[in-house]
N, C-alpha and C positions, 0 to 999 in steps of 0.2 A: 505112556506116551500121551503127550496133551494135543489135539490137533483145533488150527485155527483157520476162519476164512477171510478173507480180506479182499476190500476190491483193488488196492494197488499196495503192493510188498515192494519199495526202495530199501536194495544191498549195498550197503555205502553213506556214509555220513561226514564226508567232504565236503568239498565245498559244491560238486553237481548233486550230490545226494540230499544237501541241505535245501537248495535251490530247487528240486524237485518237489518236498515235501513240503517247501510252501507253497508253491502252486496248487499241488493235489488238494491240502485243505481246505484251500478257499471252495472245492466241490463236494468232497464227501469225506467224512471223521471217520472212515474205516478204513485207515490208511495206516501202514507199522514205517518203521525206519528200523534196518536190522544193521549193527555194526558190532563187529566182534572184538575188534582193537581198540584203544583211548579213542575217546573225540578229538576232532582239532586238525583243522586242514593240511597238505602237504606246504603248503606255502607259509603257511604261521609257523609251521611246525620245521620242518629241514628246508623252507623251499627260497620264496620270495624274501621275505622278511631278516630270517638270521643272516642270507647273505648280504641282505644290505647294512646291516648291521655292521658287520666284517668290512665290508665294503666305504662304509662311512668312515671308520676309524682308520682305513687305511689311505681315504684323502686325505685327513686331518696330518697325517705324519706326513705324506707327500709334500704337500702345499707347504710346512714349516722350512720341508728340506730345498724348496727350489725359488726361494723370495728375492734373493739377488741380482736378479736384473731389474728385479723394480727398485733398488734399489736402500732394500731392507732386507736384514740380514739377523736371523734366531741362532740360537745356539743350539747346535746337534739336540734334534727331540728325543727322548730316555722313549722309547716306547715299552709299557707294563703290560708285558701277555696277560697278567691274570686280572689284572683291571679290564682291557680289553675284552677276555673272553666271559667276565663277571659280568658287562654289560651285556653283550651278544645274550647269553642266555637270559638274566634278568628280564630284557625286554621281550627276547621270545616267547618267554614264558607268559608275559603278560598277555600279548596277541594269542597265545595258544588259548589263555584262560577265557578272554572274550567269544572266542568260537563254541567253547564247552560251556559253559552258561548260556551262553543262546539255548543250544539241544537241548542241556540239562533244564531248563523252565519249560520243553514242550512237554504236552501230555506224556505221563510216562508209562501208560498204557500203550502209548503209540510207540515207546523203545524197547528194540529186544535187544539185550546184551550177547550174542551169538553169531557164530560165523553160518555162512549159509552154503549147499551146495543143492543144484538141481535134483531134482527125483524126473521128472519130465517137465513137461513144458510151462504148467500150472503150478505145479508142487514144488517145496522146498523144504528140504531136509534141514534141519538148525541142529549146531554142535552143543546145544543144551539137554537135547534129546526130545525134542518137539518136531512137528511139520507142519508147516504153513500151506495153505490153499491158495492163490492170488488168481482174480480175474486178469489182470494186468500187473507185469512184472519190472520194473527198472532195476537195469545195472550201473553202478555209479562205483565201483570199488578200485578206483583209483590207479596209481601206477609204482613202481618199486626201483632203486636204482639196478642195473643190471651188471654184473662181473662179470665178462667173459673169460672162462677156465683158463685161458694161459697163466692168470695173473693171480690166478689163486698158489702160485710159487710165491709170493709176499708172506701169506700165512699171515701171522697176527699182527707184522706189520704194514696191515694191507687197510685204506680206508676209505670211507665213500665220504660223499657231503653232508650227510647223515652226523656220521663222527665228528667231523670237523665241529658240530655245533655243542660237541658236550665236553672237548676240551677246558680243562682247568686253563692252562698255560699254552701256549706259541710255540713248538717245535725250534730247532735251529735251519733244519731242512727238510724239505719234503720235494718228490716227484710226482709229478704231475702226468699223469697221461688221459689225453680228447683234451680237443682244444674247440672243442665245440663251449657252450652258452657255458656252465658249471665249472668247466673245467680254465677259461679264458679267466674268468669274474674272480674265481678263486686263487687260482697262481699270481693274477695279478694282486691281487689284494694283499694274500702272505708275502709278497715281495717286499709291497711297499712298507709292510709291519716288520718288516728285517730277518725274516727268512729266508734262507739260500734256498733257488726253487728254480727246477729247470722242467720246460713245460716241454711233453713231445706229441705232437700232432699227427694227423696221416691224410696225406694226397692235398695235402699244403690247405686245408681247409681253418677256416677261421669264423668261431661262430655260425652262425647261420646265413652269411654272405656266401649268394653265389654269383655276383658280376663280378670277372677277374677283373678290372680298372680297382674294385673299391678294394678288394679280398688283395691285391698286392700293396694299395696302398697300405692297411691295415694291419697284413706282416709287417711291413717296412716301419711301422711305430711302434709296436709293442717286443719287435726285436732289438730295438735299437733303445728299450729299457729294460728286459729281464729275457732270462737264456730262454728261448722258445726256435724249437725245431720243425717249422712245422711238415714234413716229409719225412719222419725220423724212421731209421735203418735201425731197430733194436733186435739185438742177438742173442742176451743173457739176465734173467732176470732172476732175482733169487733173495729170499732171505738169508743173512748173515748174525741171526741173533740179537742183537744191539741195532738192527738197519737193513737198508735195502742197498743191494748193488744191484745195476744197470751197463751192461755193456753196450756200447752203441757208435753204428760207423758215422766218421765225420772226414771229407775229405781224402775218403778211403783209407782212414787211418781208425781202426780200434781205441776206441776212449773208454774207460771205469771210471763211475761216479757213484758215491757213496750217501743216502743221505736217509734222516731218520725213520722216515713213512711214505708212502708211497698210496697218492692218491688217482683211485680210478673214477674219473670223470666220462664215461665212452656212452652215459644212455639211460635213457631206462624204459622199464617192460609191462605192459598193461597187467592188471591184475586180477585177471581170468583164469588161469591155468588151474584154480584152486578151485571153480565151480563147477565141475563136472558136467560142464556143457555140453562130452559127448551122450549124453541122458537125454539135451533135447534134440531138436531137428533143426536147428539153427543152422545156417551155413559159414562157415568159418574162414576165414583170410587165411594164408601160408602160417600164419603166426599164432593158431589158437584164437582170434577175435572175431567175435561176431559180427560178419558183412552186417552194411547198416546204411539208409539213406540219411545224409547228411541235412538237409532239411526239415525232416521229422526226428530224426532219433529212433526209428523204427526200425527193426530187426527184420530177417527175412520170418520169422514167425511176427505175423502184425501184433500179438499184445505183449510183445518185449521190447521195451527202448533201452538205449544207450546207452550214455552222456559222460561228457569227459575226461580225466586221464587214461582211463580203461577203452575207449574210441581209438587210442591207438592216432591220434591227427594232429592238434596243436595244443600240446599238452602246458598252457597259459589259462592261470586263475579265471579271469576275464572270460575268455572260451568256456569255461566249464559252467561258471555262472550262466552264459545265454543259456548254455545245451540244457542246464539241470531246472533253469525255466522252465523252457521246449517243450522238455519228454513231460517233467509230471504234468504240463499243460496239455499234452495230449491224452498221457497214460489215465488223467482226472477224468478224459472226457470219451475213449473212445469208445465205439469204433470213429467219433466225430474229431478228423487227426487234422491239423495245421499244419500247410508249409510253411514254416517259417524262411526270410532270407538275413543271409548271413552279415552282419556289418563286415565292412572292409578290412582285411588281415592288416594287423599292425602286431610289430613286433618289437621289443626295445632289449638290448644287452649293456650292463650297467657295468659295463667297464670304464676303463677314461683313456683316450675320447671314447661315449657312447657307441654303440653299434643298432642302427636299427633297421627293419624293413616294411616298407607299405606296399598293399596294392597287390599288385602281382610282382614277382621277382623275376632279376634280367632273363633266369633259365627257363620257369614257367612262359614268358612274354616267347623266347628261343623253342620251344618243348610245341609249340600250340604254331609256332611259323606265323606272329605277330608280324604286319607291317607295323613298325615301329622305329622309334628314331630316341637316342639320347642327349639330355644334354646336360650338364657338369656346372660346379664350380670345386677350387681347390682352397680350404682355408686357408692357406699361407698367406695369401694377401689380401685376405676378409678384416675390412677397418673395423670391425668393434675389438672381434675376435684377439687380433694381432695387441688390443690395448689388453684385454685382461691374459694375454699370453697363453690362449688354449687353442690357438691356430694348426694344429693339427688335425690334417683329415680331407674329406672330399666327399660330396655331395652328389649324385648323378639321379637324374628323373628323365620318365621312359612317358614319350606321348603317341598317340596312336598317327601315322598319317592319314592325309583323308580330312578324317572327323576334328583334328586337333586334339581329340581327350584325353587327359591323363591317365594314365596307367599305372604307373607305380613310383617306387623309388627304393633305392640302397643308399647306405651309408655309413661310415664311419666319421664324427667329428664332433666338436662340442656343441651342446645342448640339443643333441637328436633325441631325448624322449619328449623335448618339447615342438622339436619340428616334424616329429614323427605324428604327434594329433593334429596337428593344422595339415599336415598332408594325407593324412586318412580320411579327415572328415573334406575334404577337394574330390577323394578318388571317391568319396561314399555319395557325396553329389553328384555325383557323374560332371563335374567342370569339365570345360577344356584348357588347354594351357591360359588361351587368351584369357580369360575369364579367372584366372587365380592371377594373372597381373594385372587386372582391372582393380582386384583388392589390395585396403592400404598396406602401407611397409613404413615403420618410424624409422628415422634415422637417429643416435648409429644403435642398430640392434642386430644380432646376430643372423637374426629372419631375414635381412638383410641378400645372406651368401643365397639364401631361397629363390629371391627373387634372382639373381644373376644366373641360376641354373635355368632357370624357367622362362629367361632371355632367349639365352642358349639354344636351350629345347626349341624353342617357338622359331628360333631363326630355323634349326639342323628341320624343322616341321616343315619350310617355306612360307611359315605364318608372321615371320616377323621380322626387324635387321638385326644385325648382328649384336653383340651388347657392344655399351656403349664403353669409350676408352679409360683407362684406372685415374682416376683421380685420388690424390694425396690423403685427403681424409676419410675415405670410407671403401679404399679396397679397390678391388677390381669388378665395375660398374656396380658398386656398393656394397 
């Protein structure tokens, strides 16, 4: 058994671990990166990128079937499932390859291919039989899909999002459980690619939305396109050999449907349960995840840091990258630890229409009893959106009474990914709603809808007049 001592040990070579490694090696060469599985981030391998590839194919298929209102007609598209999945996998492998090449270009003596467990607050036991002593340790082990036990009834017909991106062809039917980001994105994409889909949700949730007004609008839009039960009452789940059967209650009647596969999209779980954290003196939360300080990444054991999906906080790549850089900086310089100011929260869901949330959510504002008002725009009448026939959705923006400061927004609607960035920058700059309205808005663009919502909000805050009357060429107030 070999024993090695290092300044910094980083467990996990995903987005957060890679960021921590780059930052730590700016200060000390005595750093090791420990990874027992394949190199490649969750985003590149089974998350952001392959799902967007599937969505891109779905959007192409959908557009070709909905051009008649423009006076343009196509023959019914032929969807080649094998070709769809070939592109998904080949491009996915390309993205993963870039990550692998990056990590493998680093000093081989600083990379350890093994799984790690804690022996105590400073020592790690590795699966290759060696031990490692580290002055500082970074936990960046990511997360994995979580399948609640009841769904195990589906047996070998149960799939998670990781499995979808290994398919060679598209199935004829899939039942999806979970109306969060993954379930809605993949459910809608598969439906648009000709797969018969039923999506079963709980508690009327739609993605990450917390504003009931936006949530209702989103439910209305998605239910109009494919079969979506936002508060499903499922009474039986069973593997029947060549597929799965689901019993559910609708309008007081029990229905039975059969599908080829059951996609479980009910969330992810931090990969901290196999680290033997019980051998440390770290304080853990009720899910067994180390408690930590958001602004530093420090756990209750000050020389142990945590970042990325392992935190069980915001499982997004840009958050993992920022946190990885932060903990790498702090671990390398410990005990000289810097507190970082987090960027304004921004989240985007790539459904169609897209969903976004910026700053404080409606629920967060209510939970802290904030004194706020809301302004809105319905995109049905918004000029450019109508021109392009993408006029489905609504934006609600929130502002603080008294100061007039912009607090946050929730939206389902066209080009939400772009609008999210504009509003996130405004939020991080701590602009007031009046200051945002002083910024330029070109005509005719979808962003004019943002101005309409901000005008409405300023009026609700008693800081401006009501939105101007509707004009023929620009919709309601632009």
